[in-house]
Structure formats: structure tokens, C-alpha cells
N, C-alpha and C positions, 0 to 999 in steps of 0.2 A: 469621678463618679463613675459608674458605673453605666453604659448603656442598654436600652432595654432597646433595643435594633442590632439588624443589624448591618455592618456597614466598613468601610479602609480603615483601619483603626491609624494609620496617619497616610499625611497628602501635604511633606514635608516640601515635596516640588511644589505646590504651589506655593509657598512660603506661609501657608496660611497655620504651622504650629513654632513651638518653640523645645528645641533640642533636647532629649532627657532620655536616658536609658530604663525608663518605663510604657510602658500603654498606653497612646492615645488616644484622645476620645475626641468628637470634633461630627458632630451635628448637627449645631445651632437649634434651631425650630425643632428639627425631629426629633432631636434626645427627647424633649420635652412631652412632643406628640407620643413617643412609642414610652417614656414613663406612665404620661396618666393610662395609657390606654391597658400596660399592666396595673397598673395600680387600681383600677374601677373594676377592669373584669376578672384581673387572673389572681392579686395579692388580697383582692377585697380591701382594700385601704389599707391594710400593714405596712406600705410607703408612707402613708403621707404620716400614720400614726410611729415611726422611726425616726423620722427627721425630728417633733414634734420633741420629744423621747432624746436626741441627741440634744438642743438648744439645752430642756429643762435640765440635760445631769450638766453642764454649762456654768449657769448660776452668773445670769448674765447679769447684771448689775450698773448700771443708769451711770452715761460719761465714759465705761470701757474702752480698750481698744483689744480688737480682734479682728484677728485674721483666719478667713476659711483659704486652708490646702488644699489644689484641688477640686475645685468650687464649683466646677461645669457652668451649667448657664448660670448658677446667681439664684436658683431657689433657698437656698440652706440661710444662705445671707442674708436677701432678701429680709427672711423669716424674722432674721434676727434679731436686725436693724431698731423695730419696734423696740426694741430689751435694753436699750441703752440708750436711747433720748437723741438730738439736736446734737448733748456735748461730745458724744459717744464716736468712735470710727468702729467701722467695717472695710476691712482691706480683702479682696479676691484675686487670688495667682492662680491659674489653669493654660497646660501647653498649647491648646488649642485655641485658633482664634474666631471661631465660627464661635465655640463657645461664651467666650470672653466676647463678644459682640454682642449675644444675647442676652448676656447678664447686666450688659451694660443699658437694655435696650431695657427689660427690667428697672431696673433701678431707677431711671430717669426719668419712667412713664410716673415711679412713685415718688417725687423728689426727695428720696433718701439718702443717706450720706454713708455712700455702699462706695468703692473703686474697684476696679477690676484691672486684670494689668498680664499682661502673657509673663507666666516665671512657672522652673520647677523646684519643687521638694527638694533634689538635690544641691540649690545656691539658693535660697532666698534672697529677695532681691532687698531687706530691711537691715537697721543696724541692729546691735546687741541689744535686750531685755524693752522691744517697744511694745510687748502686746500681754494681753491681761491674761489672754483664752487663743484657742487654737483648735479649731477645728480640722477631722481630718475623718471625710466619710465615703463609705463603701469606695476605696481606693487603694487603700493597702495590697489587698491579690493582685496589683493591678505589677506592683515593685518584686526585682527581684530583690533577696533578703540580702545582701547588700546595698540597696538600694534603701533600702528599709532604714538601712542600719545608717545610712548618713544622713537619707532624708529624716530621723529624728531626732539624732545628732543638732541637722540645723530647725531644727522646731523648737531644740533646749537652745537654743541657742538667741533666737527671737525674745522670746520668753521673758518676761521677768519672774527674780525670785521668788516662789510660791503662785504663780499662776499657771492656770488650768487646761490643761493637754485634752481633747477627747474625740475619742476614734470610733466608728461607727464602721461595721461591716459585716456581710454576709455570714454565716457559718459555715464551715467547710464542705464541703462538696460530700465526703466522708461520714456525717454524721447528720445527714438531711433524711426522711423518709419522706416512704409518700407520694401525692402527685409531688410536692416539695423537690424528689428525689430527680426530677427531670428538667428542673433550670439547669439556664449552660453555664452561668455566668460559676467563677471561682469565690473561694473565701476564705478567713482567715481563725488560726488556730488561738484560743486566747493567753495559750501556758505558753506560746509562742511567743506571741505580740507581750505579755509579760514579761520575760526575758530579756527581750529587746527595749523595753521602756526602761529595766532596770541597769542595762549595761547606758543609756544614755543619760544614765543621774536624775533617773525618775522615780518619786516614791508614796506612799499613802495608794498605789493604784486599787484602783476599785471597777470589780467587773458584775455585768450581768448578762444576761439572754433576755431577745424579745422573740417567743416561740411563734409559730405561722398560722397564722387565724384555720380555721378548721376547712377543710373542702379549700383547700387555695395552694399556686402553684410558687407561693413566698418562701423562702430556702432557712426562714430564719433568719437571723440575726445575731452580733454581739457588740456589746458596746461598755469601752473601756473609758474612765477617768481617770488620770492622773496628773500629779504635783509636782512641780521644777523644782524638784528640793536645793 
């Protein structure tokens, strides 16, 4: 997930990241503080709305197995856990150790069936056809195209036949207007994501947009739901 604060992208010299060719965010509680600040004062609640819509698109059912790739500090996974019940299971992976530590603390405080571990999208540490649903939220714009292809192939591998993938990301900078044009984060093009999903053998690809609230700096977002064929 995207960081809302300026920070070091990598701190592998401190032994606190999992090696990856993508960008690593590793702020722990500072990440959550920055997210709250921006959503409250700059985004006018749009970030929380995006998270809720992401969970809604997944159509989670009791007892399902769920993976959050690039889980950050675990906010999405923790919110999704109440939709699958105690018989379900959610796994979250992220290359930043401080993000994982923060996520584990959140799940422990709530006594939820969520497990978090260091991991990277290009080598998911799970057997084939493990999950009913995979989330990827605000991370695709951090990945170069070859890594996107590799990551989507890995997601397809760990999804069960007919499983759902839900991707949420900011709109690309070229499509932003007004105050949102000043927001520094990158974004994803719907058409390019669709093409990559088809390459990875996903089908029934559905897309939608979340427009920015008036007078906010929220850059707008795209959401994609696709099924493993």
C-alpha cells in the first residue's frame, strides 16, 4: 500500500525488509498516522470509502481463505476478517518488517484469525490454489511492468479456480485534475491492468472508478475485479 509520508523507501541494511524489485514502504505506526491525517484533512474520507468498496467487490463469504498482497500495516485485512468468520483465514504479506509488526499487533489486539508474514509478490510463499480471494491495494503503481506480470502470475497460481482478485489503485497522474493533480503518488491505467490480467489468464474483468470528493486532494481511484479462469 502507498505511504502518505516522505520516508526512506528501503532499509534492508537494517535487516528490516524482504528483498524485492518493487518499492518497499516500511514506516509502521507512522504509516497509519500519515494515512489518518491525509484521509481526515485532505481526502475527506475517500481513502476509507475506497477500502470499504474494495472489500465489497470481493464478495467475501464465511469460511473463505483470503490473501492480502502488499498488506502494509494490515488495516484492510483486519477489516475483511469480520466477513469470513472464525472458520475463515486471512493471510497478509508485505516486504517491510515494520509494516508486518504493526499489522500483527492490530490483529492480536482484536483476536482475529489473520496471519502476517514478510513476503514479496514475485514469490508468494503459498501452495497452488490456496485462496478464494486475493487483494492488491494501492501497490501496483509501485511495480515495474515485468514485476507486475510476474506478480499476477503468482496470484493466479495461488488462487483457486474461479477465485476472485480485487485490485485498487490510484488513477494515473495524467488523469487527475484540480487539487488532486498535486498529489505525489503514482497510479495505474485501467486498460493496461486489463491487458496484464488477460495475459495472466484472468477473465470476467470488471472495472470501476472512485471519483475524488469535491475540494479534496484525493487523486481518484480505479478498482478491478477479475476471476481466475
